[in-house]
N, CA and C of each residue as an Amber inpcrd file, in Angstrom:
protein
   615
   9.9830000   2.7840000  -3.4240000   9.2850000   3.6050000  -2.4240000
   9.6770000   5.0700000  -2.5940000   8.6910000   5.9750000  -2.4130000
   8.9710000   7.4020000  -2.4550000   9.5060000   7.8190000  -1.0870000
  10.8110000   7.9730000  -0.9910000  11.4150000   8.2950000   0.2990000
  10.9790000   9.6620000   0.7980000  10.5610000  10.5280000  -0.1310000
  10.1860000  11.8820000   0.2570000   8.6840000  12.0470000   0.4470000
   7.9000000  11.0170000   0.2280000   6.4570000  11.1330000   0.3460000
   6.0480000  11.5040000   1.7690000   5.1760000  12.5080000   1.8850000
   4.6260000  12.8350000   3.2010000   3.1030000  12.7680000   3.1260000
   2.4950000  12.3730000   4.2320000   1.0400000  12.2680000   4.3040000
   0.5350000  13.2340000   5.3710000  -0.4250000  14.0560000   4.9930000
  -0.9730000  15.0680000   5.8880000  -2.4200000  14.7050000   6.1980000
  -2.7630000  14.5770000   7.4770000  -4.1170000  14.2550000   7.8910000
  -4.8390000  15.5020000   8.3730000  -5.9910000  15.8000000   7.7790000
  -6.7740000  16.9720000   8.1620000  -8.1380000  16.5180000   8.6510000
  -8.4450000  16.8170000   9.9140000  -9.6990000  16.3500000  10.5020000
 -10.4190000  17.4780000  11.2270000 -11.5760000  17.1550000  11.7620000
 -12.4260000  18.1210000  12.4440000 -13.8670000  17.6920000  12.2790000
 -14.7690000  18.4270000  12.8830000 -16.1890000  18.0890000  12.8100000
 -16.7150000  18.1850000  11.3850000 -17.8450000  17.5460000  11.1340000
 -18.5280000  17.7030000   9.8610000 -18.9210000  19.1710000   9.7010000
 -18.5060000  19.7810000   8.5900000 -18.8060000  21.1880000   8.3620000
 -17.7620000  22.1460000   8.8990000 -16.6450000  21.6140000   9.3840000
 -15.6110000  22.4790000   9.9780000 -14.6940000  23.1300000   8.9450000
 -14.8010000  22.7100000   7.6910000 -13.9990000  23.3280000   6.6330000
 -12.8050000  22.5170000   6.1780000 -12.8360000  21.2110000   6.4170000
 -11.7000000  20.3460000   6.0700000 -11.4070000  20.3500000   4.5670000
 -12.4570000  20.1420000   3.7760000 -12.2820000  20.0830000   2.3280000
 -11.8180000  21.4210000   1.7790000 -12.4110000  22.4980000   2.2710000
 -12.0410000  23.8390000   1.8130000 -10.5790000  24.1410000   2.1080000
 -10.1440000  23.8240000   3.3280000  -8.7570000  24.0890000   3.6900000
  -7.8070000  23.1900000   2.9080000  -8.2120000  21.9360000   2.6910000
  -7.3900000  21.0130000   1.9090000  -7.1730000  21.5470000   0.5000000
  -8.2430000  22.0280000  -0.1270000  -8.1510000  22.5560000  -1.4840000
  -7.3230000  23.8420000  -1.5180000  -7.3860000  24.6030000  -0.4270000
  -6.6000000  25.8220000  -0.3270000  -5.1080000  25.4810000  -0.3280000
  -4.7520000  24.4290000   0.4120000  -3.3590000  23.9800000   0.4320000
  -2.9340000  23.4950000  -0.9460000  -3.7990000  22.6950000  -1.5580000
  -3.4770000  22.1130000  -2.8600000  -3.2370000  23.1960000  -3.9100000
  -4.0370000  24.2660000  -3.8540000  -3.8890000  25.3430000  -4.8370000
  -2.5530000  26.0670000  -4.7100000  -1.8880000  25.8900000  -3.5500000
  -0.5930000  26.5460000  -3.3200000   0.5780000  25.5980000  -3.5350000
   0.2960000  24.3850000  -3.9810000   1.3270000  23.3760000  -4.1930000
   1.3750000  22.9680000  -5.6620000   2.5090000  22.4610000  -6.1290000
   2.6040000  21.9960000  -7.5170000   1.6090000  20.8580000  -7.7670000
   0.7050000  21.0170000  -8.7310000  -0.3440000  20.0390000  -8.9810000
   0.1970000  18.6380000  -9.2410000   1.3750000  18.5880000  -9.8810000
   1.9190000  17.2660000 -10.2330000   2.4710000  16.5150000  -9.0310000
   2.5640000  17.1880000  -7.8750000   3.1490000  16.5440000  -6.6940000
   2.1610000  16.3120000  -5.5510000   0.8930000  16.7260000  -5.7160000
  -0.0410000  16.6400000  -4.5890000  -1.2920000  15.8500000  -4.9510000
  -1.7940000  15.1090000  -3.9530000  -2.9430000  14.2290000  -4.1290000
  -3.8820000  14.3850000  -2.9370000  -5.1890000  14.4870000  -3.1980000
  -6.1860000  14.5830000  -2.1280000  -6.9490000  13.2690000  -2.0160000
  -6.9480000  12.7050000  -0.8280000  -7.7140000  11.4860000  -0.5370000
  -8.8150000  11.8450000   0.4570000 -10.0640000  11.5950000   0.0840000
 -11.1880000  11.9200000   0.9580000 -11.7270000  10.6740000   1.6480000
 -12.0220000  10.8280000   2.9320000 -12.6520000   9.7540000   3.7040000
 -13.9450000   9.2840000   3.0430000 -14.6420000  10.1920000   2.3570000
 -15.9450000   9.8780000   1.7730000 -15.8990000   8.7030000   0.7990000
 -14.7430000   8.4500000   0.2090000 -14.6270000   7.3440000  -0.7470000
 -14.6550000   5.9840000  -0.0610000 -14.4970000   5.9630000   1.2570000
 -14.2980000   4.6970000   1.9630000 -15.4790000   4.2620000   2.8240000
 -16.6590000   4.8530000   2.5780000 -17.8480000   4.3380000   3.2520000
 -18.1370000   2.9310000   2.7400000 -18.5950000   2.0850000   3.6340000
 -18.8610000   0.6900000   3.2690000 -20.0730000   0.5890000   2.3510000
 -20.0200000  -0.3760000   1.4560000 -21.1150000  -0.6140000   0.5230000
 -22.3060000  -1.2110000   1.2660000 -23.4970000  -0.6390000   1.0750000
 -24.7040000  -1.1180000   1.7620000 -25.7300000  -1.6810000   0.7860000
 -25.2650000  -2.1260000  -0.3690000 -26.1850000  -2.6240000  -1.3960000
 -26.9370000  -3.8750000  -0.9580000 -26.4320000  -4.5610000   0.0670000
 -27.0890000  -5.7740000   0.5500000 -28.2710000  -5.4680000   1.4690000
 -28.4740000  -4.1900000   1.8100000 -29.5620000  -3.7930000   2.6950000
 -30.6970000  -3.1510000   1.8980000 -31.8810000  -3.1110000   2.5010000
 -32.9980000  -2.4190000   1.8680000 -32.7610000  -0.9130000   1.9740000
 -33.4760000  -0.1260000   1.2000000 -33.2980000   1.3250000   1.2330000
 -33.6180000   1.8870000   2.6080000 -34.6070000   1.2850000   3.2900000
 -34.9510000   1.7340000   4.6390000 -33.8310000   1.4280000   5.6180000
 -33.2430000   0.2460000   5.4850000 -32.1470000  -0.1400000   6.3770000
 -30.9140000   0.7340000   6.1350000 -30.6670000   1.0640000   4.8920000
 -29.5240000   1.9240000   4.5810000 -29.6870000   3.2970000   5.2260000
 -30.8790000   3.8510000   5.1030000 -31.1430000   5.1990000   5.6140000
 -31.0400000   5.2710000   7.1300000 -31.1990000   4.1260000   7.8020000
 -31.1980000   4.1220000   9.2720000 -29.8030000   3.8980000   9.8630000
 -28.7920000   3.7240000   9.0050000 -27.4440000   3.4610000   9.4910000
 -26.8220000   4.7030000  10.1350000 -25.9050000   4.4690000  11.0640000
 -25.1680000   5.5680000  11.6920000 -23.9090000   5.8200000  10.8760000
 -23.9630000   6.7900000   9.9770000 -22.8580000   7.0660000   9.0730000
 -21.7440000   7.8790000   9.7260000 -21.9410000   8.2650000  10.9750000
 -20.9330000   9.0600000  11.6760000 -20.1150000   8.2250000  12.6510000
 -20.3840000   6.9300000  12.6840000 -19.6230000   5.9980000  13.5230000
 -18.4820000   5.4100000  12.6970000 -17.3400000   5.1620000  13.3270000
 -16.2020000   4.5790000  12.5870000 -16.5400000   3.2890000  11.8550000
 -17.4990000   2.5120000  12.3620000 -17.8590000   1.2490000  11.7230000
 -18.4850000   1.4370000  10.3450000 -18.9190000   2.6560000  10.0340000
 -19.5230000   2.9160000   8.7250000 -18.4620000   3.0060000   7.6280000
 -17.2070000   3.0960000   8.0450000 -16.1050000   3.2900000   7.1050000
 -15.1830000   2.0780000   7.0370000 -14.6150000   1.8480000   5.8760000
 -13.6060000   0.8050000   5.7130000 -12.2360000   1.4490000   5.9320000
 -11.9270000   1.7140000   7.1920000 -10.6740000   2.3930000   7.5300000
  -9.4620000   1.4940000   7.2950000  -9.6840000   0.1810000   7.3290000
  -8.5830000  -0.7460000   7.0330000  -8.1510000  -0.6100000   5.5730000
  -9.1300000  -0.4620000   4.6870000  -8.8060000  -0.2820000   3.2710000
  -8.0970000   1.0520000   3.0620000  -8.5560000   2.0910000   3.7480000
  -7.8860000   3.3920000   3.6560000  -6.4330000   3.2660000   4.0780000
  -6.1900000   2.5610000   5.1660000  -4.8160000   2.3570000   5.6410000
  -3.9860000   1.6060000   4.6010000  -4.5310000   0.5190000   4.0660000
  -3.8170000  -0.2820000   3.0740000  -3.4680000   0.5490000   1.8400000
  -4.4110000   1.3910000   1.4030000  -4.1770000   2.1560000   0.1840000
  -3.1980000   3.3010000   0.4160000  -3.1910000   3.8780000   1.6120000
  -2.2100000   4.9100000   1.9120000  -0.7980000   4.3170000   1.9500000
  -0.6840000   3.1230000   2.5150000   0.6120000   2.4530000   2.5570000
   1.0910000   2.1520000   1.1370000   0.1650000   1.6790000   0.2890000
   0.5180000   1.3740000  -1.1010000   0.9980000   2.6280000  -1.8280000
   0.3050000   3.7420000  -1.6260000   0.7030000   4.9940000  -2.2770000
   2.0820000   5.4430000  -1.8020000   2.3240000   5.2830000  -0.5090000
   3.6230000   5.6670000   0.0450000   4.7390000   4.7880000  -0.5170000
   4.3840000   3.5770000  -0.9060000   5.3570000   2.6550000  -1.4920000
   5.4960000   2.8540000  -2.9980000   4.7920000   3.8670000  -3.5210000
   4.9120000   4.1650000  -4.9480000   4.0220000   3.3270000  -5.8390000
   2.9840000   2.7270000  -5.2780000   2.0820000   1.8650000  -6.0440000
   0.7770000   2.5840000  -6.3600000   0.1650000   2.2170000  -7.4890000
  -1.1580000   2.7280000  -7.8310000  -2.2150000   2.0410000  -6.9680000
  -3.3470000   2.7020000  -6.7620000  -4.4600000   2.0820000  -6.0410000
  -5.7340000   2.2180000  -6.8670000  -6.7140000   1.3600000  -6.5720000
  -8.0450000   1.4590000  -7.1560000  -8.9840000   1.9170000  -6.0450000
  -9.3180000   3.1850000  -6.0690000 -10.1180000   3.7770000  -4.9990000
 -11.6170000   3.5760000  -5.2750000 -12.3770000   3.1830000  -4.2470000
 -13.8270000   3.0090000  -4.4200000 -14.5110000   4.3380000  -4.7310000
 -15.6690000   4.2420000  -5.3770000 -16.5070000   5.4210000  -5.6220000
 -17.8170000   5.2000000  -4.8760000 -18.1450000   6.0960000  -3.9520000
 -19.3310000   5.9350000  -3.1100000 -20.4260000   6.9110000  -3.5340000
 -21.6540000   6.3860000  -3.6240000 -22.8100000   7.2010000  -3.9960000
 -23.6280000   7.4960000  -2.7420000 -23.6470000   8.7500000  -2.3110000
 -24.3530000   9.1220000  -1.0920000 -25.8680000   9.0400000  -1.2420000
 -26.3610000   9.0930000  -2.4540000 -27.8050000   9.0210000  -2.6570000
 -28.3480000   7.6130000  -2.4370000 -27.5500000   6.6020000  -2.8170000
 -27.9980000   5.2080000  -2.6670000 -27.3040000   4.4940000  -1.5120000
 -26.2540000   5.1230000  -0.9510000 -25.4240000   4.5190000   0.1080000
 -24.7670000   3.2260000  -0.3790000 -24.3830000   3.2400000  -1.6400000
 -23.7280000   2.0680000  -2.2250000 -22.4760000   2.5000000  -2.9840000
 -21.5560000   1.5560000  -3.1200000 -20.3890000   1.8010000  -3.9590000
 -20.7410000   1.4850000  -5.4030000 -20.2070000   2.2800000  -6.3110000
 -20.4030000   2.0200000  -7.7310000 -19.5080000   0.8580000  -8.1470000
 -19.8440000   0.2340000  -9.2570000 -19.0700000  -0.9140000  -9.7210000
 -17.6730000  -0.5150000 -10.1900000 -17.5670000   0.6500000 -10.8060000
 -16.2500000   1.0940000 -11.2840000 -15.4720000   1.7820000 -10.1630000
 -14.1540000   1.8290000 -10.3350000 -13.2700000   2.4480000  -9.3530000
 -12.3550000   3.4530000 -10.0510000 -11.6860000   4.2740000  -9.2530000
 -10.7730000   5.2770000  -9.8050000  -9.3360000   4.8440000  -9.5540000
  -8.5300000   4.8260000 -10.6110000  -7.1150000   4.5120000 -10.4230000
  -6.3760000   5.7680000  -9.9820000  -5.7050000   5.6670000  -8.8450000
  -4.9850000   6.7970000  -8.2720000  -3.4910000   6.5070000  -8.3240000
  -2.7280000   7.4830000  -8.8070000  -1.2820000   7.3350000  -8.8890000
  -0.6140000   8.0060000  -7.6850000   0.4610000   7.4480000  -7.1790000
   1.1450000   8.0310000  -6.0210000   1.7950000   9.3660000  -6.3350000
   1.8300000  10.2300000  -5.3290000   2.4910000  11.5280000  -5.4750000
   3.2580000  11.8420000  -4.1980000   4.1000000  12.8410000  -4.2610000
   4.9760000  13.1510000  -3.1300000   4.2180000  13.6600000  -1.9120000
   3.1470000  14.4080000  -2.1500000   2.3720000  14.9880000  -1.0570000
   0.9560000  14.4300000  -1.1020000   0.5550000  13.7450000  -0.0430000
  -0.7780000  13.1560000   0.0290000  -1.5430000  13.8160000   1.1760000
  -2.6560000  14.4470000   0.8420000  -3.5030000  15.0810000   1.8530000
  -4.7390000  14.2140000   2.0540000  -4.9650000  13.8000000   3.2900000
  -6.1140000  12.9540000   3.6270000  -7.0450000  13.7640000   4.5120000
  -8.3190000  13.8760000   4.1180000  -9.2500000  14.6710000   4.9250000
 -10.5040000  13.8690000   5.2600000 -11.0040000  14.0940000   6.4900000
 -12.2190000  13.4160000   6.9250000 -12.3930000  13.5010000   8.4310000
 -13.5920000  13.2570000   8.8930000 -13.8970000  13.3750000  10.3170000
 -13.2050000  12.3060000  11.1570000 -12.9800000  11.1260000  10.5740000
 -12.4900000   9.9910000  11.3630000 -11.1290000   9.4710000  10.9100000
 -10.3970000  10.2780000  10.1590000  -9.1240000   9.7960000   9.6100000
  -8.0180000   9.6960000  10.6630000  -8.2490000  10.2570000  11.8550000
  -7.2700000  10.1160000  12.9350000  -7.7430000   9.1380000  14.0000000
  -8.9000000   8.5250000  13.7690000  -9.5010000   7.6700000  14.7970000
  -8.6560000   6.4460000  15.1180000  -8.2130000   5.7350000  14.0920000
  -7.4360000   4.5190000  14.3070000  -5.9610000   4.8350000  14.5460000
  -5.3960000   4.1940000  15.5530000  -3.9830000   4.4050000  15.8640000
  -3.0920000   4.0510000  14.6770000  -3.4130000   2.9570000  13.9960000
  -2.5990000   2.5310000  12.8530000  -2.6210000   3.5560000  11.7280000
  -3.7580000   4.2350000  11.5610000  -3.8450000   5.2900000  10.5590000
  -3.0660000   6.5160000  11.0140000  -3.2300000   6.8430000  12.2800000
  -2.5790000   8.0310000  12.8420000  -1.0660000   7.9640000  12.6360000
  -0.5080000   6.7700000  12.7340000   0.9380000   6.5890000  12.5910000
   1.4480000   6.8990000  11.1820000   0.5560000   6.8760000  10.2040000
   0.9730000   7.0950000   8.8170000   1.1710000   8.5680000   8.4890000
   0.5790000   9.4540000   9.3010000   0.6220000  10.8800000   8.9800000
   1.8860000  11.5470000   9.4820000   2.4790000  12.3510000   8.6150000
   3.6520000  13.1310000   9.0050000   3.2370000  14.4430000   9.6640000
   2.0810000  14.9630000   9.2520000   1.5310000  16.1870000   9.8200000
   0.0390000  15.9620000  10.0780000  -0.4440000  16.3030000  11.2710000
  -1.8660000  16.1690000  11.5780000  -2.4440000  17.5290000  11.9590000
  -3.6060000  17.8330000  11.3810000  -4.2370000  19.1390000  11.5530000
  -5.6880000  18.9520000  11.9930000  -6.0960000  19.7080000  12.9940000
  -7.4790000  19.6850000  13.4680000  -8.1010000  21.0570000  13.2290000
  -9.2380000  21.0840000  12.5040000  -9.9490000  22.3410000  12.2790000
 -10.9920000  22.5190000  13.3710000 -10.8730000  23.6090000  14.0960000
 -11.7070000  23.8690000  15.2690000 -12.7700000  24.9170000  14.9300000
 -14.0290000  24.5110000  14.9800000 -15.1280000  25.4190000  14.6630000
 -16.3300000  25.0720000  15.5340000 -17.0590000  26.0900000  15.9730000
 -18.2090000  25.8430000  16.8510000 -19.2750000  25.0260000  16.1300000
 -19.9940000  24.2090000  16.9000000 -20.9570000  23.2750000  16.3300000
 -22.1400000  23.9660000  15.6470000 -22.5120000  25.1370000  16.0980000
 -23.6300000  25.8620000  15.4760000 -23.3020000  26.1840000  14.0240000
 -22.0980000  26.6960000  13.7960000 -21.6780000  27.0230000  12.4330000
 -21.5070000  25.7660000  11.6010000 -20.9760000  24.7100000  12.2130000
 -20.8140000  23.4310000  11.5010000 -22.1580000  22.9070000  11.0150000
 -23.1760000  22.9940000  11.8770000 -24.5080000  22.5130000  11.5050000
 -25.0800000  23.3510000  10.3680000 -24.9190000  24.6530000  10.4370000
 -25.4150000  25.5310000   9.3750000 -24.7770000  25.1810000   8.0430000
 -23.4740000  24.9140000   8.0650000 -22.7730000  24.5330000   6.8380000
 -23.2620000  23.1830000   6.3320000 -23.4820000  22.2430000   7.2560000
 -23.9260000  20.8970000   6.8790000 -25.3170000  20.9470000   6.2400000
 -26.1900000  21.7590000   6.8000000 -27.5370000  21.9010000   6.2500000
 -27.4650000  22.4070000   4.8090000 -26.6760000  23.4390000   4.6020000
 -26.5420000  24.0230000   3.2650000 -25.9670000  23.0110000   2.2830000
 -24.9190000  22.2870000   2.7040000 -24.2750000  21.3070000   1.8180000
 -25.2090000  20.1600000   1.4680000 -25.8460000  19.5680000   2.4800000
 -26.6660000  18.3810000   2.2380000 -27.9460000  18.6830000   1.4640000
 -28.4860000  19.8870000   1.6510000 -29.6690000  20.2570000   0.8830000
 -29.3020000  20.4840000  -0.5800000 -28.1390000  21.0960000  -0.7980000
 -27.7060000  21.4290000  -2.1530000 -27.1370000  20.2270000  -2.9020000
 -26.2310000  19.4900000  -2.2410000 -25.4900000  18.4350000  -2.9290000
 -26.1250000  17.0510000  -2.8120000 -26.9160000  16.8250000  -1.7560000
 -27.4340000  15.4680000  -1.5360000 -28.9510000  15.4000000  -1.5210000
 -29.6080000  16.5230000  -1.8130000 -31.0530000  16.5260000  -1.9680000
 -31.8430000  16.1800000  -0.7260000 -31.2980000  16.4730000   0.4400000
 -31.9770000  16.1170000   1.6890000 -32.7510000  17.3080000   2.2360000
 -33.7700000  17.0250000   3.0540000 -34.5650000  18.0860000   3.6470000
 -33.8740000  18.6130000   4.9040000 -34.1630000  19.8620000   5.2510000
 -33.5780000  20.4700000   6.4470000 -33.9820000  19.6970000   7.6900000
 -35.2240000  19.2800000   7.7480000 -35.7240000  18.5250000   8.9030000
 -34.9600000  17.2200000   9.0860000 -34.7300000  16.5300000   7.9850000
 -34.0160000  15.2560000   8.0280000 -32.5650000  15.4490000   8.4690000
 -31.9460000  16.5160000   7.9900000 -30.5450000  16.8070000   8.3340000
 -30.4060000  17.0970000   9.8210000 -31.2950000  17.9210000  10.3580000
 -31.2460000  18.2760000  11.7840000 -31.5210000  17.0520000  12.6540000
 -32.4500000  16.2060000  12.2170000 -32.7700000  14.9890000  12.9590000
 -31.5460000  14.0840000  13.0500000 -30.8560000  13.8960000  11.9230000
 -29.6580000  13.0640000  11.9200000 -28.5490000  13.6870000  12.7630000
 -28.4370000  14.9980000  12.6990000 -27.4070000  15.6990000  13.4730000
 -27.5840000  15.4200000  14.9680000 -28.8000000  15.5600000  15.4550000
 -29.0590000  15.3570000  16.8850000 -28.9320000  13.8950000  17.2990000
 -29.2860000  12.9970000  16.3720000 -29.2850000  11.5680000  16.6910000
 -27.8880000  10.9560000  16.6540000 -27.0940000  11.3320000  15.6610000
 -25.7910000  10.6600000  15.5170000 -24.5950000  11.5880000  15.3180000
 -24.7470000  12.6560000  14.5320000 -23.6010000  13.5070000  14.2130000
 -22.9980000  14.1270000  15.4710000 -23.8290000  14.7610000  16.2790000
 -23.3470000  15.4490000  17.4770000 -22.7480000  14.4880000  18.5050000
 -23.4520000  13.3840000  18.8610000 -22.8510000  12.4530000  19.8320000
 -21.5920000  11.7660000  19.3160000 -21.5300000  11.4520000  18.0150000
 -20.3400000  10.8080000  17.4550000 -19.1670000  11.7800000  17.4290000
 -19.4710000  13.0600000  17.2310000 -18.4220000  14.0810000  17.2680000
 -17.7700000  14.1010000  18.6440000 -18.5920000  14.1020000  19.6800000
 -18.0670000  14.1630000  21.0450000 -17.2420000  12.9290000  21.3960000
 -17.6710000  11.7720000  20.8740000 -17.0170000  10.5110000  21.2290000
 -15.7680000  10.2260000  20.4050000 -15.8400000  10.4410000  19.0980000
 -14.7710000   9.9670000  18.2120000 -13.9360000  11.0570000  17.5370000
 -14.4710000  12.2650000  17.4120000 -13.7790000  13.2960000  16.6360000
 -13.1110000  14.3410000  17.5190000 -13.8540000  14.8900000  18.4650000
 -13.3120000  15.9400000  19.3200000 -12.0340000  15.5250000  20.0530000
 -11.9110000  14.2580000  20.5230000 -10.6670000  13.8410000  21.1860000
  -9.4190000  14.0150000  20.3240000  -9.5870000  14.0460000  18.9920000
  -8.4330000  14.2130000  18.1010000  -7.8180000  15.6070000  18.2090000
  -8.5570000  16.5240000  18.7930000  -8.0170000  17.8680000  19.0020000
  -6.8240000  17.8130000  19.9530000  -6.8370000  16.8270000  20.8510000
  -5.7540000  16.6960000  21.8320000  -4.5020000  16.0620000  21.2320000
  -4.6700000  15.3020000  20.1520000  -3.5390000  14.5720000  19.5800000
  -2.9990000  15.1930000  18.2910000  -3.7670000  16.0840000  17.6730000
  -3.3090000  16.7170000  16.4290000  -2.1170000  17.6240000  16.7030000
  -1.2000000  17.6710000  15.7590000  -0.0050000  18.5150000  15.9100000
  -0.3330000  20.0010000  15.7980000  -1.3140000  20.3100000  14.9360000
  -1.6510000  21.7140000  14.6730000  -3.1690000  21.8870000  14.7790000
  -3.6040000  22.9110000  15.4940000  -5.0230000  23.2420000  15.6010000
  -5.2320000  24.6050000  14.9520000  -6.1430000  24.6690000  13.9860000
  -6.4120000  25.9330000  13.3150000  -7.9130000  26.1920000  13.3190000
  -8.3350000  27.4480000  13.2180000  -9.7740000  27.7520000  13.1850000
 -10.4010000  27.2690000  11.8830000 -11.6710000  26.9220000  11.9560000
 -12.3760000  26.4460000  10.7640000 -12.8500000  27.5660000   9.8640000
 -12.5680000  28.8010000  10.2440000 -12.9230000  29.9630000   9.4280000
 -11.8250000  31.0130000   9.5640000 -11.6880000  31.8330000   8.5280000
 -10.6810000  32.9010000   8.5520000  -9.2860000  32.3710000   8.8960000
  -8.8900000  31.3050000   8.2070000  -7.6200000  30.6490000   8.5360000
  -6.5600000  30.8070000   7.4450000  -6.6910000  31.8350000   6.6190000
  -5.7380000  32.0350000   5.5240000  -4.2950000  32.1310000   6.0090000
  -4.1060000  32.7540000   7.1700000  -2.7510000  32.9420000   7.6840000
  -2.0620000  31.6220000   8.0120000  -2.8560000  30.5650000   8.2280000
  -2.2710000  29.2780000   8.5910000  -1.7600000  28.5120000   7.3680000
  -2.1960000  28.9080000   6.1900000  -1.7560000  28.2190000   4.9780000
  -0.2410000  28.2730000   4.8480000   0.3280000  29.4470000   5.0610000
   1.7870000  29.6130000   4.9390000   2.5130000  28.7440000   5.9590000
   1.9590000  28.6440000   7.1670000   2.5660000  27.8190000   8.2160000
   2.6090000  26.3500000   7.8030000   1.4940000  25.8460000   7.2780000
   1.4240000  24.4380000   6.8650000   2.3400000  24.1840000   5.6670000
   2.3520000  25.1100000   4.7290000   3.2070000  24.9580000   3.5490000
   4.6810000  24.9000000   3.9460000   5.0510000  25.6900000   4.9300000
   6.4320000  25.6870000   5.4140000   6.7770000  24.3450000   6.0490000
   5.8350000  23.7900000   6.8060000   6.0690000  22.4860000   7.4510000
   6.1740000  21.3870000   6.3940000   5.3710000  21.4840000   5.3480000
   5.4430000  20.5050000   4.2600000   6.8210000  20.5760000   3.5910000
   7.2640000  21.7820000   3.3050000   8.5700000  21.9750000   2.6700000
   9.6830000  21.4240000   3.5360000   9.6100000  21.6830000   4.8460000
  10.6300000  21.1910000   5.7740000  10.6270000  19.6690000   5.8510000
   9.4290000  19.0730000   5.7680000   9.3100000  17.6200000   5.8360000
   9.8900000  16.9360000   4.6100000   9.8930000  17.6430000   3.4880000
  10.3950000  17.0690000   2.2310000  11.9090000  17.2350000   2.0890000
  12.5300000  17.9990000   2.9590000  13.9750000  18.2150000   2.8520000
  14.7640000  17.0280000   3.3910000
């Protein structure tokens, strides 16, 4: 077991800047000691459903994710074991047949909207961070990302936002702001990088 391994959970609304801030932290840490785990890899496989049924799923509800597998794999990494991480295709809403072998490292950063939802998962994190950003800006970022990276129309993105993203945020994500150890803005947060890096260093001592 890696006695010095620490796990950092970074959460917030969709579009709040979780991935950007995670990568910012990683760029300031030794590459050989840090690992990024994204919630996106743990969406459940929907290959057993028709394309219409897949498109109608609520992907912002915790049930859309295999959080138990995420928990199991984080525990394995903390114990110094390799994992086989799923690869999820957002265009088909299915997992690919091949997987990625991930090796354990001293610093594990986990990012996603629902990574603090389960109590059992929450217990695994040594540091928890909530990115706080207004929903208008989050939606603007989501529109830009989904149109560019996932080939979706603006109309479709806004429809999904109103139907599931916004209500799921209020129910499952926003409450994590009360339990996170550190709350930082989702924009102009460069000054917080040094604070988090210091906490990581202190945790490894």
